[in-house]
PDBQT receptor file of N, H, CA, C and O in Angstrom, charges set to zero:
ATOM      1  N   UNK A   1      59.082  62.027  38.478  1.00  0.00    +0.000 N 
ATOM      2  CA  UNK A   1      58.264  63.287  38.485  1.00  0.00    +0.000 C 
ATOM      3  C   UNK A   1      59.121  64.454  38.716  1.00  0.00    +0.000 C 
ATOM      4  O   UNK A   1      59.124  65.370  37.894  1.00  0.00    +0.000 OA
ATOM      5  N   UNK A   2      59.909  64.495  39.858  1.00  0.00    +0.000 N 
ATOM      6  H   UNK A   2      59.906  63.751  40.525  1.00  0.00    +0.000 HD
ATOM      7  CA  UNK A   2      60.761  65.543  40.079  1.00  0.00    +0.000 C 
ATOM      8  C   UNK A   2      61.840  65.759  38.998  1.00  0.00    +0.000 C 
ATOM      9  O   UNK A   2      62.188  66.892  38.666  1.00  0.00    +0.000 OA
ATOM     10  N   UNK A   3      62.327  64.707  38.491  1.00  0.00    +0.000 N 
ATOM     11  H   UNK A   3      62.044  63.786  38.760  1.00  0.00    +0.000 HD
ATOM     12  CA  UNK A   3      63.329  64.706  37.400  1.00  0.00    +0.000 C 
ATOM     13  C   UNK A   3      62.661  65.514  36.164  1.00  0.00    +0.000 C 
ATOM     14  O   UNK A   3      63.282  66.397  35.571  1.00  0.00    +0.000 OA
ATOM     15  N   UNK A   4      61.427  65.158  35.852  1.00  0.00    +0.000 N 
ATOM     16  H   UNK A   4      60.923  64.441  36.334  1.00  0.00    +0.000 HD
ATOM     17  CA  UNK A   4      60.755  65.821  34.731  1.00  0.00    +0.000 C 
ATOM     18  C   UNK A   4      60.709  67.342  34.963  1.00  0.00    +0.000 C 
ATOM     19  O   UNK A   4      61.003  68.117  34.053  1.00  0.00    +0.000 OA
ATOM     20  N   UNK A   5      60.344  67.758  36.165  1.00  0.00    +0.000 N 
ATOM     21  H   UNK A   5      60.105  67.128  36.904  1.00  0.00    +0.000 HD
ATOM     22  CA  UNK A   5      60.329  69.134  36.498  1.00  0.00    +0.000 C 
ATOM     23  C   UNK A   5      61.684  69.778  36.391  1.00  0.00    +0.000 C 
ATOM     24  O   UNK A   5      61.803  70.902  35.902  1.00  0.00    +0.000 OA
ATOM     25  N   UNK A   6      62.697  69.092  36.836  1.00  0.00    +0.000 N 
ATOM     26  H   UNK A   6      62.600  68.180  37.233  1.00  0.00    +0.000 HD
ATOM     27  CA  UNK A   6      64.038  69.646  36.756  1.00  0.00    +0.000 C 
ATOM     28  C   UNK A   6      64.475  69.777  35.281  1.00  0.00    +0.000 C 
ATOM     29  O   UNK A   6      65.100  70.774  34.923  1.00  0.00    +0.000 OA
ATOM     30  N   UNK A   7      64.171  68.832  34.458  1.00  0.00    +0.000 N 
ATOM     31  H   UNK A   7      63.663  68.021  34.749  1.00  0.00    +0.000 HD
ATOM     32  CA  UNK A   7      64.491  68.860  33.036  1.00  0.00    +0.000 C 
ATOM     33  C   UNK A   7      63.775  70.024  32.391  1.00  0.00    +0.000 C 
ATOM     34  O   UNK A   7      64.380  70.722  31.577  1.00  0.00    +0.000 OA
ATOM     35  N   UNK A   8      62.505  70.274  32.715  1.00  0.00    +0.000 N 
ATOM     36  H   UNK A   8      62.014  69.707  33.377  1.00  0.00    +0.000 HD
ATOM     37  CA  UNK A   8      61.728  71.300  32.133  1.00  0.00    +0.000 C 
ATOM     38  C   UNK A   8      62.256  72.637  32.572  1.00  0.00    +0.000 C 
ATOM     39  O   UNK A   8      62.312  73.585  31.788  1.00  0.00    +0.000 OA
ATOM     40  N   UNK A   9      62.647  72.714  33.836  1.00  0.00    +0.000 N 
ATOM     41  H   UNK A   9      62.601  71.944  34.473  1.00  0.00    +0.000 HD
ATOM     42  CA  UNK A   9      63.126  73.985  34.339  1.00  0.00    +0.000 C 
ATOM     43  C   UNK A   9      64.531  74.311  33.692  1.00  0.00    +0.000 C 
ATOM     44  O   UNK A   9      64.822  75.471  33.403  1.00  0.00    +0.000 OA
ATOM     45  N   UNK A  10      65.334  73.326  33.487  1.00  0.00    +0.000 N 
ATOM     46  H   UNK A  10      65.098  72.383  33.721  1.00  0.00    +0.000 HD
ATOM     47  CA  UNK A  10      66.580  73.489  32.805  1.00  0.00    +0.000 C 
ATOM     48  C   UNK A  10      66.420  74.018  31.311  1.00  0.00    +0.000 C 
ATOM     49  O   UNK A  10      67.092  74.936  30.842  1.00  0.00    +0.000 OA
ATOM     50  N   UNK A  11      65.443  73.315  30.635  1.00  0.00    +0.000 N 
ATOM     51  H   UNK A  11      64.896  72.569  31.016  1.00  0.00    +0.000 HD
ATOM     52  CA  UNK A  11      65.150  73.657  29.341  1.00  0.00    +0.000 C 
ATOM     53  C   UNK A  11      64.668  75.156  29.202  1.00  0.00    +0.000 C 
ATOM     54  O   UNK A  11      65.102  75.891  28.315  1.00  0.00    +0.000 OA
ATOM     55  N   UNK A  12      63.750  75.552  30.131  1.00  0.00    +0.000 N 
ATOM     56  H   UNK A  12      63.397  74.955  30.851  1.00  0.00    +0.000 HD
ATOM     57  CA  UNK A  12      63.230  76.944  30.135  1.00  0.00    +0.000 C 
ATOM     58  C   UNK A  12      64.438  77.893  30.397  1.00  0.00    +0.000 C 
ATOM     59  O   UNK A  12      64.597  78.906  29.716  1.00  0.00    +0.000 OA
ATOM     60  N   UNK A  13      65.254  77.550  31.367  1.00  0.00    +0.000 N 
ATOM     61  H   UNK A  13      65.125  76.726  31.920  1.00  0.00    +0.000 HD
ATOM     62  CA  UNK A  13      66.423  78.443  31.699  1.00  0.00    +0.000 C 
ATOM     63  C   UNK A  13      67.336  78.556  30.453  1.00  0.00    +0.000 C 
ATOM     64  O   UNK A  13      67.785  79.650  30.107  1.00  0.00    +0.000 OA
ATOM     65  N   UNK A  14      67.599  77.437  29.798  1.00  0.00    +0.000 N 
ATOM     66  H   UNK A  14      67.235  76.549  30.079  1.00  0.00    +0.000 HD
ATOM     67  CA  UNK A  14      68.416  77.469  28.634  1.00  0.00    +0.000 C 
ATOM     68  C   UNK A  14      67.889  78.311  27.490  1.00  0.00    +0.000 C 
ATOM     69  O   UNK A  14      68.596  79.060  26.816  1.00  0.00    +0.000 OA
ATOM     70  N   UNK A  15      66.524  78.117  27.319  1.00  0.00    +0.000 N 
ATOM     71  H   UNK A  15      65.950  77.508  27.867  1.00  0.00    +0.000 HD
ATOM     72  CA  UNK A  15      65.847  78.969  26.326  1.00  0.00    +0.000 C 
ATOM     73  C   UNK A  15      65.900  80.455  26.593  1.00  0.00    +0.000 C 
ATOM     74  O   UNK A  15      66.137  81.271  25.702  1.00  0.00    +0.000 OA
ATOM     75  N   UNK A  16      65.669  80.779  27.865  1.00  0.00    +0.000 N 
ATOM     76  H   UNK A  16      65.477  80.116  28.588  1.00  0.00    +0.000 HD
ATOM     77  CA  UNK A  16      65.802  82.186  28.279  1.00  0.00    +0.000 C 
ATOM     78  C   UNK A  16      67.177  82.707  28.039  1.00  0.00    +0.000 C 
ATOM     79  O   UNK A  16      67.323  83.806  27.504  1.00  0.00    +0.000 OA
ATOM     80  N   UNK A  17      68.188  81.982  28.403  1.00  0.00    +0.000 N 
ATOM     81  H   UNK A  17      68.069  81.089  28.837  1.00  0.00    +0.000 HD
ATOM     82  CA  UNK A  17      69.584  82.416  28.166  1.00  0.00    +0.000 C 
ATOM     83  C   UNK A  17      69.897  82.538  26.652  1.00  0.00    +0.000 C 
ATOM     84  O   UNK A  17      70.639  83.427  26.234  1.00  0.00    +0.000 OA
ATOM     85  N   UNK A  18      69.336  81.658  25.873  1.00  0.00    +0.000 N 
ATOM     86  H   UNK A  18      68.733  80.936  26.212  1.00  0.00    +0.000 HD
ATOM     87  CA  UNK A  18      69.553  81.775  24.445  1.00  0.00    +0.000 C 
ATOM     88  C   UNK A  18      68.850  83.026  23.885  1.00  0.00    +0.000 C 
ATOM     89  O   UNK A  18      69.407  83.747  23.058  1.00  0.00    +0.000 OA
ATOM     90  N   UNK A  19      67.680  83.251  24.331  1.00  0.00    +0.000 N 
ATOM     91  H   UNK A  19      67.228  82.664  25.003  1.00  0.00    +0.000 HD
ATOM     92  CA  UNK A  19      66.957  84.482  23.916  1.00  0.00    +0.000 C 
ATOM     93  C   UNK A  19      67.687  85.728  24.363  1.00  0.00    +0.000 C 
ATOM     94  O   UNK A  19      67.803  86.691  23.606  1.00  0.00    +0.000 OA
ATOM     95  N   UNK A  20      68.166  85.716  25.552  1.00  0.00    +0.000 N 
ATOM     96  H   UNK A  20      68.072  84.933  26.168  1.00  0.00    +0.000 HD
ATOM     97  CA  UNK A  20      68.885  86.887  26.124  1.00  0.00    +0.000 C 
ATOM     98  C   UNK A  20      70.099  87.142  25.247  1.00  0.00    +0.000 C 
ATOM     99  O   UNK A  20      70.397  88.289  24.916  1.00  0.00    +0.000 OA
ATOM    100  N   UNK A  21      70.785  86.107  24.878  1.00  0.00    +0.000 N 
ATOM    101  H   UNK A  21      70.543  85.175  25.148  1.00  0.00    +0.000 HD
ATOM    102  CA  UNK A  21      72.017  86.285  24.035  1.00  0.00    +0.000 C 
ATOM    103  C   UNK A  21      71.655  86.785  22.678  1.00  0.00    +0.000 C 
ATOM    104  O   UNK A  21      72.362  87.615  22.106  1.00  0.00    +0.000 OA
ATOM    105  N   UNK A  22      70.573  86.300  22.155  1.00  0.00    +0.000 N 
ATOM    106  H   UNK A  22      69.998  85.626  22.619  1.00  0.00    +0.000 HD
ATOM    107  CA  UNK A  22      70.093  86.798  20.842  1.00  0.00    +0.000 C 
ATOM    108  C   UNK A  22      69.768  88.274  20.867  1.00  0.00    +0.000 C 
ATOM    109  O   UNK A  22      70.158  89.030  19.978  1.00  0.00    +0.000 OA
ATOM    110  N   UNK A  23      69.061  88.664  21.879  1.00  0.00    +0.000 N 
ATOM    111  H   UNK A  23      68.744  88.050  22.602  1.00  0.00    +0.000 HD
ATOM    112  CA  UNK A  23      68.710  90.127  22.066  1.00  0.00    +0.000 C 
ATOM    113  C   UNK A  23      69.928  90.970  22.223  1.00  0.00    +0.000 C 
ATOM    114  O   UNK A  23      70.039  92.051  21.644  1.00  0.00    +0.000 OA
ATOM    115  N   UNK A  24      70.898  90.445  23.054  1.00  0.00    +0.000 N 
ATOM    116  H   UNK A  24      70.808  89.567  23.525  1.00  0.00    +0.000 HD
ATOM    117  CA  UNK A  24      72.156  91.245  23.242  1.00  0.00    +0.000 C 
ATOM    118  C   UNK A  24      72.916  91.391  21.984  1.00  0.00    +0.000 C 
ATOM    119  O   UNK A  24      73.448  92.455  21.664  1.00  0.00    +0.000 OA
ATOM    120  N   UNK A  25      72.968  90.238  21.222  1.00  0.00    +0.000 N 
ATOM    121  H   UNK A  25      72.536  89.374  21.481  1.00  0.00    +0.000 HD
ATOM    122  CA  UNK A  25      73.741  90.334  19.930  1.00  0.00    +0.000 C 
ATOM    123  C   UNK A  25      73.067  91.307  18.908  1.00  0.00    +0.000 C 
ATOM    124  O   UNK A  25      73.722  92.047  18.174  1.00  0.00    +0.000 OA
ATOM    125  N   UNK A  26      71.725  91.244  18.924  1.00  0.00    +0.000 N 
ATOM    126  H   UNK A  26      71.193  90.643  19.521  1.00  0.00    +0.000 HD
ATOM    127  CA  UNK A  26      71.006  92.192  18.010  1.00  0.00    +0.000 C 
ATOM    128  C   UNK A  26      71.132  93.643  18.457  1.00  0.00    +0.000 C 
ATOM    129  O   UNK A  26      71.207  94.545  17.622  1.00  0.00    +0.000 OA
ATOM    130  N   UNK A  27      71.155  93.872  19.739  1.00  0.00    +0.000 N 
ATOM    131  H   UNK A  27      71.094  93.140  20.418  1.00  0.00    +0.000 HD
ATOM    132  CA  UNK A  27      71.294  95.220  20.263  1.00  0.00    +0.000 C 
ATOM    133  C   UNK A  27      72.710  95.740  19.962  1.00  0.00    +0.000 C 
ATOM    134  O   UNK A  27      72.856  96.884  19.534  1.00  0.00    +0.000 OA
ATOM    135  N   UNK A  28      73.732  94.944  20.172  1.00  0.00    +0.000 N 
ATOM    136  H   UNK A  28      73.614  94.015  20.521  1.00  0.00    +0.000 HD
ATOM    137  CA  UNK A  28      75.099  95.262  19.775  1.00  0.00    +0.000 C 
ATOM    138  C   UNK A  28      75.214  95.602  18.359  1.00  0.00    +0.000 C 
ATOM    139  O   UNK A  28      75.837  96.598  17.992  1.00  0.00    +0.000 OA
ATOM    140  N   UNK A  29      74.612  94.774  17.530  1.00  0.00    +0.000 N 
ATOM    141  H   UNK A  29      74.106  93.965  17.829  1.00  0.00    +0.000 HD
ATOM    142  CA  UNK A  29      74.636  94.958  16.032  1.00  0.00    +0.000 C 
ATOM    143  C   UNK A  29      74.012  96.331  15.691  1.00  0.00    +0.000 C 
ATOM    144  O   UNK A  29      74.597  97.122  14.951  1.00  0.00    +0.000 OA
ATOM    145  N   UNK A  30      72.828  96.592  16.242  1.00  0.00    +0.000 N 
ATOM    146  H   UNK A  30      72.353  95.950  16.844  1.00  0.00    +0.000 HD
ATOM    147  CA  UNK A  30      72.128  97.843  15.943  1.00  0.00    +0.000 C 
ATOM    148  C   UNK A  30      72.976  99.032  16.376  1.00  0.00    +0.000 C 
ATOM    149  O   UNK A  30      73.003 100.067  15.709  1.00  0.00    +0.000 OA
ATOM    150  N   UNK A  31      73.669  98.870  17.502  1.00  0.00    +0.000 N 
ATOM    151  H   UNK A  31      73.647  98.030  18.044  1.00  0.00    +0.000 HD
ATOM    152  CA  UNK A  31      74.445 100.009  18.073  1.00  0.00    +0.000 C 
ATOM    153  C   UNK A  31      75.625 100.216  17.120  1.00  0.00    +0.000 C 
ATOM    154  O   UNK A  31      75.971 101.356  16.810  1.00  0.00    +0.000 OA
ATOM    155  N   UNK A  32      76.239  99.138  16.655  1.00  0.00    +0.000 N 
ATOM    156  H   UNK A  32      75.958  98.212  16.907  1.00  0.00    +0.000 HD
ATOM    157  CA  UNK A  32      77.460  99.367  15.691  1.00  0.00    +0.000 C 
ATOM    158  C   UNK A  32      76.971  99.875  14.418  1.00  0.00    +0.000 C 
ATOM    159  O   UNK A  32      77.696 100.624  13.763  1.00  0.00    +0.000 OA
ATOM    160  N   UNK A  33      75.831  99.548  14.005  1.00  0.00    +0.000 N 
ATOM    161  H   UNK A  33      75.242  98.940  14.537  1.00  0.00    +0.000 HD
ATOM    162  CA  UNK A  33      75.300 100.033  12.688  1.00  0.00    +0.000 C 
ATOM    163  C   UNK A  33      75.023 101.541  12.804  1.00  0.00    +0.000 C 
ATOM    164  O   UNK A  33      75.355 102.338  11.927  1.00  0.00    +0.000 OA
ATOM    165  N   UNK A  34      74.412 101.873  13.910  1.00  0.00    +0.000 N 
ATOM    166  H   UNK A  34      74.143 101.225  14.623  1.00  0.00    +0.000 HD
ATOM    167  CA  UNK A  34      73.984 103.267  14.141  1.00  0.00    +0.000 C 
ATOM    168  C   UNK A  34      75.256 104.127  14.148  1.00  0.00    +0.000 C 
ATOM    169  O   UNK A  34      75.319 105.189  13.529  1.00  0.00    +0.000 OA
ATOM    170  N   UNK A  35      76.326 103.597  14.916  1.00  0.00    +0.000 N 
ATOM    171  H   UNK A  35      76.275 102.735  15.419  1.00  0.00    +0.000 HD
ATOM    172  CA  UNK A  35      77.553 104.348  15.098  1.00  0.00    +0.000 C 
ATOM    173  C   UNK A  35      78.222 104.499  13.747  1.00  0.00    +0.000 C 
ATOM    174  O   UNK A  35      78.673 105.594  13.409  1.00  0.00    +0.000 OA
ATOM    175  N   UNK A  36      78.297 103.458  12.981  1.00  0.00    +0.000 N 
ATOM    176  H   UNK A  36      77.930 102.569  13.256  1.00  0.00    +0.000 HD
ATOM    177  CA  UNK A  36      78.863 103.556  11.629  1.00  0.00    +0.000 C 
ATOM    178  C   UNK A  36      78.171 104.507  10.779  1.00  0.00    +0.000 C 
ATOM    179  O   UNK A  36      78.822 105.255  10.049  1.00  0.00    +0.000 OA
ATOM    180  N   UNK A  37      76.885 104.541  10.814  1.00  0.00    +0.000 N 
ATOM    181  H   UNK A  37      76.356 103.933  11.407  1.00  0.00    +0.000 HD
ATOM    182  CA  UNK A  37      76.133 105.561   9.970  1.00  0.00    +0.000 C 
ATOM    183  C   UNK A  37      76.392 106.926  10.404  1.00  0.00    +0.000 C 
ATOM    184  O   UNK A  37      76.550 107.818   9.571  1.00  0.00    +0.000 OA
ATOM    185  N   UNK A  38      76.449 107.154  11.698  1.00  0.00    +0.000 N 
ATOM    186  H   UNK A  38      76.321 106.429  12.376  1.00  0.00    +0.000 HD
ATOM    187  CA  UNK A  38      76.756 108.491  12.267  1.00  0.00    +0.000 C 
ATOM    188  C   UNK A  38      78.140 108.891  11.767  1.00  0.00    +0.000 C 
ATOM    189  O   UNK A  38      78.297 110.021  11.305  1.00  0.00    +0.000 OA
ATOM    190  N   UNK A  39      79.101 108.069  11.832  1.00  0.00    +0.000 N 
ATOM    191  H   UNK A  39      78.974 107.151  12.207  1.00  0.00    +0.000 HD
ATOM    192  CA  UNK A  39      80.477 108.367  11.457  1.00  0.00    +0.000 C 
ATOM    193  C   UNK A  39      80.546 108.685   9.905  1.00  0.00    +0.000 C 
ATOM    194  O   UNK A  39      81.239 109.592   9.444  1.00  0.00    +0.000 OA
ATOM    195  N   UNK A  40      79.800 107.891   9.200  1.00  0.00    +0.000 N 
ATOM    196  H   UNK A  40      79.237 107.155   9.575  1.00  0.00    +0.000 HD
ATOM    197  CA  UNK A  40      79.761 108.120   7.719  1.00  0.00    +0.000 C 
ATOM    198  C   UNK A  40      79.129 109.481   7.388  1.00  0.00    +0.000 C 
ATOM    199  O   UNK A  40      79.600 110.239   6.540  1.00  0.00    +0.000 OA
ATOM    200  N   UNK A  41      77.999 109.747   8.136  1.00  0.00    +0.000 N 
ATOM    201  H   UNK A  41      77.617 109.131   8.825  1.00  0.00    +0.000 HD
ATOM    202  CA  UNK A  41      77.395 111.085   7.812  1.00  0.00    +0.000 C 
ATOM    203  C   UNK A  41      78.243 112.231   8.163  1.00  0.00    +0.000 C 
ATOM    204  O   UNK A  41      78.249 113.230   7.445  1.00  0.00    +0.000 OA
ATOM    205  N   UNK A  42      79.037 112.137   9.342  1.00  0.00    +0.000 N 
ATOM    206  H   UNK A  42      79.032 111.325   9.926  1.00  0.00    +0.000 HD
ATOM    207  CA  UNK A  42      79.935 113.151   9.689  1.00  0.00    +0.000 C 
ATOM    208  C   UNK A  42      81.053 113.356   8.700  1.00  0.00    +0.000 C 
ATOM    209  O   UNK A  42      81.423 114.495   8.415  1.00  0.00    +0.000 OA
ATOM    210  N   UNK A  43      81.595 112.293   8.176  1.00  0.00    +0.000 N 
ATOM    211  H   UNK A  43      81.295 111.368   8.407  1.00  0.00    +0.000 HD
ATOM    212  CA  UNK A  43      82.612 112.359   7.183  1.00  0.00    +0.000 C 
ATOM    213  C   UNK A  43      82.096 113.044   5.934  1.00  0.00    +0.000 C 
ATOM    214  O   UNK A  43      82.787 113.866   5.333  1.00  0.00    +0.000 OA
ATOM    215  N   UNK A  44      80.860 112.695   5.541  1.00  0.00    +0.000 N 
ATOM    216  H   UNK A  44      80.298 112.028   6.029  1.00  0.00    +0.000 HD
ATOM    217  CA  UNK A  44      80.265 113.312   4.402  1.00  0.00    +0.000 C 
ATOM    218  C   UNK A  44      80.015 114.829   4.537  1.00  0.00    +0.000 C 
ATOM    219  O   UNK A  44      80.194 115.623   3.613  1.00  0.00    +0.000 OA
ATOM    220  N   UNK A  45      79.594 115.154   5.750  1.00  0.00    +0.000 N 
ATOM    221  H   UNK A  45      79.449 114.509   6.500  1.00  0.00    +0.000 HD
ATOM    222  CA  UNK A  45      79.391 116.585   6.121  1.00  0.00    +0.000 C 
ATOM    223  C   UNK A  45      80.690 117.348   6.130  1.00  0.00    +0.000 C 
ATOM    224  O   UNK A  45      80.750 118.497   5.691  1.00  0.00    +0.000 OA
ATOM    225  N   UNK A  46      81.724 116.718   6.625  1.00  0.00    +0.000 N 
ATOM    226  H   UNK A  46      81.676 115.784   6.981  1.00  0.00    +0.000 HD
ATOM    227  CA  UNK A  46      83.123 117.383   6.660  1.00  0.00    +0.000 C 
ATOM    228  C   UNK A  46      83.615 117.499   5.200  1.00  0.00    +0.000 C 
ATOM    229  O   UNK A  46      84.231 118.501   4.836  1.00  0.00    +0.000 OA
ATOM    230  N   UNK A  47      83.351 116.505   4.388  1.00  0.00    +0.000 N 
ATOM    231  H   UNK A  47      82.850 115.692   4.683  1.00  0.00    +0.000 HD
ATOM    232  CA  UNK A  47      83.834 116.534   3.037  1.00  0.00    +0.000 C 
ATOM    233  C   UNK A  47      83.138 117.623   2.264  1.00  0.00    +0.000 C 
ATOM    234  O   UNK A  47      83.776 118.292   1.451  1.00  0.00    +0.000 OA
ATOM    235  N   UNK A  48      81.882 117.826   2.478  1.00  0.00    +0.000 N 
ATOM    236  H   UNK A  48      81.363 117.283   3.139  1.00  0.00    +0.000 HD
ATOM    237  CA  UNK A  48      81.118 118.823   1.713  1.00  0.00    +0.000 C 
ATOM    238  C   UNK A  48      81.387 120.191   2.171  1.00  0.00    +0.000 C 
ATOM    239  O   UNK A  48      81.167 121.122   1.397  1.00  0.00    +0.000 OA
ATOM    240  N   UNK A  49      81.871 120.421   3.430  1.00  0.00    +0.000 N 
ATOM    241  H   UNK A  49      82.050 119.664   4.059  1.00  0.00    +0.000 HD
ATOM    242  CA  UNK A  49      82.094 121.722   3.844  1.00  0.00    +0.000 C 
ATOM    243  C   UNK A  49      83.484 122.354   3.512  1.00  0.00    +0.000 C 
ATOM    244  O   UNK A  49      83.736 123.509   3.857  1.00  0.00    +0.000 OA
TER     245      UNK A  49
């Protein structure tokens, strides 16, 4: 009985960690994409002026 609870708790903990990692990776990806877009737009503006 207690073993089942421990296994379930570990699974939930692992699932939460996986989800947190996924969110972190997505956030980092979005930040890099936004930064790259901003740099590109700045270069374009500099080139046109």
